[in-house]
KEKOLPA-10199 format. One line per 2 residues: number of its first residue (from 1); their letters; for each residue x, y, z of N, C-alpha, C. Coordinates in steps of 0.001 Angstrom, whole numbers, plus 500000, padded with zeros to 6 digits. Atoms other than C-alpha are relative to their C-alpha. Layout:
residues N
NUM	A	X:Y:Z:X:Y:Z:X:Y:Z | ...
//
This chain:
residues 226
1	MT	500835:498805:500000:500000:500000:500000:500874:501250:500000 | 499245:498762:500071:501298:503453:499109:499742:500841:501243
3	AQ	500159:499166:498801:501957:505674:502131:499238:501266:499660 | 500759:498775:500218:499570:508587:502483:500910:501210:500210
5	KI	499132:498833:499996:501096:512019:501916:499316:501172:500698 | 500502:498872:499223:500597:514887:504367:500796:501247:499648
7	LI	499356:498718:500272:501349:518492:503380:499832:500888:501220 | 500020:499159:498801:502265:520641:506388:500431:501412:499612
9	VE	499711:498595:500302:502092:524417:505923:500106:500738:501323 | 499752:499420:498666:503674:525969:509035:501313:500764:499960
11	DE	498796:499182:500092:506150:528844:509275:500888:499902:501234 | 499175:500159:498797:507348:528084:512829:500748:498672:499899
13	EN	499193:501178:500293:510220:525679:512231:499939:498951:501104 | 500000:500971:498908:510162:524091:515701:498712:499186:500023
15	IA	501280:500710:500052:506463:523235:515393:499973:499052:498812 | 500013:500818:501211:506863:521970:511839:500877:498763:500143
17	EV	499091:501134:499843:509829:519748:512735:499372:498898:500845 | 500645:500988:499129:507863:518066:515515:498862:499300:499253
19	LV	501114:500589:500752:504814:517548:513287:500501:499032:498943 | 499422:500872:501025:506929:516107:510491:500490:498700:500635
21	AY	499447:501182:499329:508678:513734:512902:498891:499047:500458 | 501095:500843:499503:505442:512474:514488:499240:499348:498841
23	CE	500716:500559:501151:503720:512022:511110:500799:498884:499343 | 499179:501015:500647:506649:510103:509653:500155:498756:500866
25	QQ	499986:501159:499103:506781:507883:512748:498779:499115:499790 | 501237:500745:500243:503223:506882:511868:499903:499455:498577
27	GY	499962:500571:501336:504228:505959:508327:499526:500911:498887 | 500415:499060:501041:503041:509076:506504:501219:500593:499298
29	VT	498999:499210:500724:505090:510808:503824:499627:501459:500198 | 500303:498600:499725:505383:514515:504612:500717:500937:499034
31	VH	499412:498892:500750:506020:517671:502620:499760:501243:500828 | 500130:498831:499137:506686:520919:504497:500216:501290:499228
33	FT	499861:498646:500521:506080:524479:503315:500100:500964:501176 | 499837:499017:498929:507299:527357:505508:499126:501234:499789
35	SG	500901:498886:500300:504875:529795:503853:498906:499502:499064 | 501079:500386:500894:501752:529783:501730:500367:500077:498536
37	QG	499577:499829:501384:503686:530646:498586:500221:498651:499319 | 499804:501228:500767:503395:527828:496063:499173:498810:500445
39	VV	500766:501133:499477:501066:525637:498137:498913:499560:499023 | 501109:500335:500892:498096:525798:495776:500515:499333:498723
41	DY	499437:500577:501221:500224:525119:492687:500544:498598:500257 | 499454:501321:499669:501920:522200:494443:498887:498961:500059
43	IK	501110:500950:499871:498580:520561:495257:499377:499709:498638 | 500505:500249:501356:497485:520989:491646:500865:498976:499271
45	QH	499055:500846:500731:500584:519076:490531:500272:498661:500674 | 499653:501209:499254:500796:516367:493211:498782:499442:500738
47	DI	501045:500652:499214:498583:513849:494974:500298:500187:501484 | 499872:499762:498568:498124:514979:498575:498760:499433:500685
49	DL	501132:500626:499309:495946:513070:501056:499404:500897:501077 | 500508:499097:498958:495641:515782:503724:500953:501175:500164
51	VV	499208:498790:499775:496813:519342:504441:499833:500446:501444 | 500000:499355:498687:497768:520641:507882:500405:501443:499752
53	LD	499844:498621:500472:497413:524394:507409:499933:501003:501145 | 499993:498931:499004:498450:527178:509764:499242:501205:499444
55	LM	500758:498837:500460:496096:530156:509570:500862:501244:499885 | 499182:498789:499964:498727:532765:510403:501339:499748:499316
57	LP	498785:500191:500784:501343:532642:507657:500581:501362:499623 | 499363:498691:500236:503854:535365:506731:499617:500688:498693
59	DV	500306:499382:501291:502630:535937:503174:498530:499838:499630 | 501395:500272:500354:499367:534283:502116:499289:499423:501218
61	SG	500705:500500:498825:496756:533689:504821:499482:498591:499762 | 500563:501335:500096:495559:530182:505584:498571:500024:499483
63	ID	501375:499854:500485:492016:531384:504935:499982:500109:498480 | 499942:499818:501458:492968:532483:501414:500385:498698:499313
65	IC	499588:501281:500580:494710:529168:500721:498834:499020:500004 | 501154:500886:499887:491684:527230:501967:498955:500337:498940
67	KR	500996:499548:500975:489382:529295:499772:500415:499595:498580 | 499524:500328:501348:491543:528747:496668:500020:498492:499755
69	LR	499993:501454:500159:491913:525019:497286:498605:499456:499729 | 501362:500515:500145:488167:524535:497546:499380:500345:498634
71	LF	500479:499733:501353:487753:525942:494041:500211:498800:499080 | 499715:501120:500888:489208:522734:492593:500282:498687:500721
73	SS	499569:501203:499298:490069:520244:495345:499168:499748:501255 | 500688:500388:498765:488334:518336:498124:500982:499390:501003
75	VP	499001:500539:499079:491609:517443:499865:499664:500410:501430 | 500296:499647:498601:491015:517270:503655:500986:501033:500536
77	II	499177:498932:499421:492301:520315:505549:499773:500060:501508 | 500037:499753:498553:493121:520570:509258:500709:501318:500251
79	ML	499415:498689:499743:493721:524151:510381:500645:500056:501378 | 499338:499705:498724:496179:525159:513094:499739:501466:500321
81	TA	500377:498629:499663:494953:528261:514906:500378:500339:501431 | 499892:499520:498624:495559:530379:517984:498578:500211:500519
83	KR	501344:499916:499436:492601:530529:520366:499340:501343:499714 | 500570:498679:500229:492174:534242:519731:499469:500169:498579
85	EE	500406:499879:501398:491487:533549:516050:498667:499296:499730 | 501248:500756:500130:487985:532157:516635:499218:500379:498749
87	ED	500771:499574:501169:486386:534248:513897:500579:499407:498714 | 499362:500582:501170:488928:533118:511308:499809:498483:499967
89	RL	500179:501448:499923:488602:529549:512536:498619:499600:499485 | 501364:500276:500453:484839:529589:511987:499863:500243:498503
91	LG	500037:499710:501433:485338:531182:508575:500645:498868:499216 | 499322:501116:500664:487771:528427:507651:499117:498775:499890
93	LE	500915:501134:500032:485238:525764:508569:498877:500228:498995 | 501042:499680:500971:482605:527547:506525:500506:499854:498564
95	LG	499421:500089:501343:484975:527586:503552:500335:498561:499604 | 499784:501400:500362:485438:523815:503740:501117:499286:500719
97	AD	499010:500723:499203:488152:522996:506283:499290:498869:500754 | 500622:501184:499403:487533:519589:507874:500138:499944:501513
99	DY	499788:500015:498545:488867:520215:511391:500950:501129:500345 | 499034:498998:499549:490898:522647:513468:500582:499580:501341
101	IC	499311:500265:498740:493379:522436:516335:500578:501310:500500 | 499501:498745:499421:494202:525309:518667:501405:499827:500562
103	KP	498670:499950:499390:497770:526187:519604:499887:500542:501421 | 499032:501097:500158:499488:525158:521781:499286:498647:499989
105	FS	500645:501301:500123:498748:521530:521016:501038:498898:500189 | 499140:501172:499914:500155:518046:521512:500158:499401:498603
107	PK	499809:500634:501313:501720:516510:518375:499215:498700:499872 | 500777:501238:500028:500013:513268:519345:498547:500286:499654
109	EV	501380:499621:500317:496673:515063:519163:499862:500269:498507 | 500054:499696:501436:497471:516307:515661:499969:498712:499194
111	VA	499963:501273:500720:498350:512795:514482:498674:499255:500151 | 501295:500656:499771:495149:511434:516064:498914:500643:499146
113	RI	500987:499305:500833:493095:514111:514299:500196:499669:498520 | 499711:500362:501390:494848:513326:511001:499395:498643:499672
115	KT	500537:501341:500231:493925:509653:511316:498477:500027:499928 | 501457:499925:499966:490324:510527:512178:499445:500617:498726
117	VL	500480:499320:501208:489887:512939:509272:500210:499129:498766 | 499747:500869:501158:491490:510516:506803:499010:498838:499956
119	RR	500993:501080:499978:489176:507713:507941:498640:500508:499545 | 501316:499435:500320:486178:510011:507567:499883:500408:498543
121	TS	500074:499417:501346:487089:511442:504184:500506:499090:498894 | 499441:500862:501042:488884:508627:502380:498905:499179:499337
123	PT	500988:500819:500708:486738:507019:499672:500401:498540:500020 | 499705:501420:500069:486527:503264:499228:501168:499766:499059
125	TA	498778:500166:500778:489960:502206:498015:499748:499304:498673 | 500256:500752:501220:488574:499752:495465:499376:500863:498917
127	NT	500664:499138:500968:486662:502578:493805:500788:501269:499699 | 499181:498804:500206:489510:505104:493753:501392:499604:499527
129	IK	498638:500219:500485:492759:505211:491810:500728:501339:499961 | 499111:498849:500123:495585:507724:492199:501277:499517:499321
131	YE	498812:500444:500727:498435:507472:489720:500566:501140:499180 | 499229:499016:500780:501005:509977:488440:499184:501248:499651
133	GF	500753:498767:500207:498804:513051:488892:498543:499803:499676 | 501400:500304:500276:495556:511322:487941:499302:499529:501280
135	RL	500831:500527:498911:492778:510696:490464:498625:499688:499437 | 501273:500455:500532:489734:508662:489484:499121:499453:501112
137	SK	500972:500526:499043:486623:507925:491522:498875:499314:499251 | 501025:500776:500687:484357:505166:490305:498611:500256:500598
139	DN	501281:499730:499348:481656:506245:492770:499186:501034:499225 | 500723:498927:500701:480798:509348:490731:500538:500265:498595
141	YD	499447:499888:501357:482763:508811:487492:500766:501309:499803 | 499177:498798:500101:485017:511788:488244:501446:499614:499720
143	AY	498584:500205:500296:488513:511934:486779:500702:501345:500015 | 499264:498749:499857:491075:514599:487671:501454:499796:499593
145	LH	498565:499942:500256:494554:515497:486464:500523:501275:500636 | 499449:498855:499272:496589:517768:488735:498886:500811:500679
147	GE	501075:499329:499297:493354:518574:490589:498935:500606:499115 | 500982:499433:500927:491474:519672:487464:499154:498896:499372
149	NL	500937:500994:500501:488376:517820:486277:500182:499797:498493 | 499816:500314:501416:488934:516056:482950:498674:499980:499233
151	KF	501340:499956:500607:485169:516024:482295:499817:498901:498956 | 500210:501146:500868:485184:512571:480753:498515:499658:499913
153	TA	501323:500613:500100:481949:511139:479421:500057:498653:500726 | 500031:501287:499295:480822:507864:481046:500833:498951:499260
155	VE	499229:500978:500779:482331:505801:478219:501490:500309:500068 | 498585:499613:499896:485593:507774:478271:500560:499620:501366
157	FK	499549:500358:498655:485815:507254:482017:500245:498498:500094 | 499851:501454:499923:485290:503496:481673:501245:499526:499258
159	IF	498804:500371:500765:487978:503245:479005:501265:500370:500765 | 498797:499553:499285:490469:505280:481016:500191:499197:501284
161	WL	499905:500834:498791:489668:503308:484193:500595:498639:499649 | 499466:501294:500447:490360:500093:482285:501510:500086:499790
163	FI	498571:499845:500273:493745:501395:481128:500815:500208:501277 | 499213:499626:498827:494909:502912:484415:499978:498901:501065
165	SH	500062:501142:499078:493840:499780:486303:500983:498901:499595 | 499097:501037:500517:496222:497727:484152:501145:500668:499235
167	VG	498905:499259:500634:499267:499909:483475:500942:499039:499267 | 499079:500802:500801:501401:498460:480679:499345:498892:499198
169	RV	500685:501077:500729:498834:495903:479497:499410:500537:498696 | 500528:499593:501292:497864:496087:475827:498583:499445:499837
171	FS	501380:500400:500257:494139:496029:475053:499693:500188:498515 | 500471:499847:501372:492803:495338:471587:498712:500817:500025
173	RE	501260:499251:500074:489858:497392:470400:498833:499111:500397 | 501058:500945:499627:487724:494287:470814:499954:499819:501516
175	DI	499947:500092:498531:488912:493944:474433:499289:501191:500634 | 500576:498772:499446:487917:497538:475100:498481:500001:499821
177	IN	501443:500029:500267:484504:497144:473478:499299:499042:500966 | 500633:501000:499135:483723:494008:475489:500052:500385:501476
179	SV	499863:499599:498599:484922:495570:478744:499134:501197:500357 | 500635:498708:499725:483197:498939:478409:498498:499998:499719
181	YT	501397:499930:500436:479893:498297:476638:499206:498791:500460 | 500909:501093:499657:476973:496231:477906:499446:499381:498727
183	CT	500481:500445:501317:475536:496026:474398:501032:500432:498956 | 498921:499690:500948:478207:495807:471712:499507:500120:498562
185	DN	500548:499850:501354:475878:495967:468725:500303:501401:499465 | 499753:498726:500689:476826:498693:466240:501171:500794:500580
187	IS	498789:499348:499487:480033:499517:468176:501185:499485:499203 | 498895:500395:500878:483070:499508:465898:501340:500474:500552
189	DR	498652:499551:499634:486823:499983:466172:500106:501520:499883 | 499939:498558:500207:486305:503497:464871:499438:500762:501210
191	NI	500533:499376:498786:484167:504325:467933:501061:500086:501090 | 498947:500022:498977:487029:503303:470200:501081:501014:499675
193	DT	498971:499037:500398:489548:505356:468234:499550:501427:500275 | 500539:498664:499740:487285:508398:468532:500029:500317:501493
195	HI	499964:499783:498545:486984:507958:472303:501427:500247:500479 | 498594:499822:499616:490760:507611:472648:500475:501392:499605
197	KN	499624:498661:500467:491235:510773:470604:499453:501071:500941 | 500608:499020:499094:488838:512669:472876:500653:499985:501375
199	IR	499319:500111:498699:490503:511353:476048:501350:500721:499946 | 498696:499348:500155:493910:512466:474794:499861:501522:499935
201	KK	500227:498563:500154:492531:515880:473856:499704:500658:501341 | 500359:499437:498697:491062:516444:477329:501193:500007:500958
203	IS	498780:500034:499179:494304:515380:479019:500951:501107:499566 | 499079:499001:500541:496367:517624:476746:499564:501422:500343
205	AI	500500:498665:499674:494117:520602:477515:500415:500424:501404 | 499549:499696:498640:495223:520357:481158:501518:499980:500091
207	DA	498536:500098:499982:498822:519253:480640:500464:499405:498671 | 499588:500433:501341:500232:519070:477118:501157:499007:500029
209	DV	498862:500908:499901:503245:517095:478356:499605:498589:500439 | 500465:501311:499538:501123:514198:479615:499281:499287:498853
211	NP	500616:500790:501071:500293:511517:477021:500120:498523:500361 | 499799:501341:499443:499779:508237:478875:499489:498852:499139
213	IA	500578:501068:500812:497850:506309:476206:500813:499834:498723 | 499164:500277:501170:500092:504703:473619:499299:499016:499075
215	AV	500519:500939:500993:498977:503037:470406:501044:498916:499762 | 499120:501128:500299:500446:499587:469823:499622:499500:498608
217	YS	500301:500237:501416:500667:499031:466083:499398:498626:499755 | 500741:501192:500421:498222:496470:464714:499376:499212:501149
219	VG	500566:500709:498854:497135:495480:468245:498912:500827:500678 | 500977:499197:499274:495434:498269:470212:500661:501138:500763
221	YK	499493:498891:499185:496265:500617:473086:500438:499481:501368 | 499616:500306:498630:497940:500603:476470:500264:501287:500755
223	FK	499634:498891:499114:498518:502926:479425:501466:499808:500348 | 498568:500102:499737:502238:503600:479677:500347:500747:501265
225	SG	499556:499345:498767:503969:504511:482942:501092:500989:499693 | 498943:499022:500136:506206:507537:483367:499774:500987:498883
//
């Protein structure tokens, strides 16, 4: 199982070091930002399972970061606040933060809250795939690249799910038709080629450097890694 990744946004180095140490002791992978600069862009480009976000940062406020994240991402957010910041804390919850912890706090409490929020917010693993910037949810047929919705049709989603579930495996057009369609009458190879073209176009519109679907001459298609 891939370790879950925690992004810690905290400008006080002593607090951040303790949080990083406790999280890594529990098997989490951690990334630490000392300011809000670059946080939103980083989350767009990387798979993050939870954000620990200080409200009082030296440049961009935690409230502003929370607001911007909720425009495109449902990543769980735990806010770190001082008790005197009750109004901001309530605003953060209204904007979509999942929990808050008041300073001073016990690192053990933070780790316990992280575990609780992840249990509450994590979708069923069998219905979710995260891979190289892609995140797919079979529960609602949503597919994201770098946090942006690819807006696949139902058929496009099924095809892409088939590929990403079997990285490196070559599927013939007939394989794809039989896997994706309940009724295969009047479905031709040309239909599959059109769907692949549309999938590639939607991926390229978000990131032109990403082209994971490779054609295998005279056979079909596969999802390539890297």
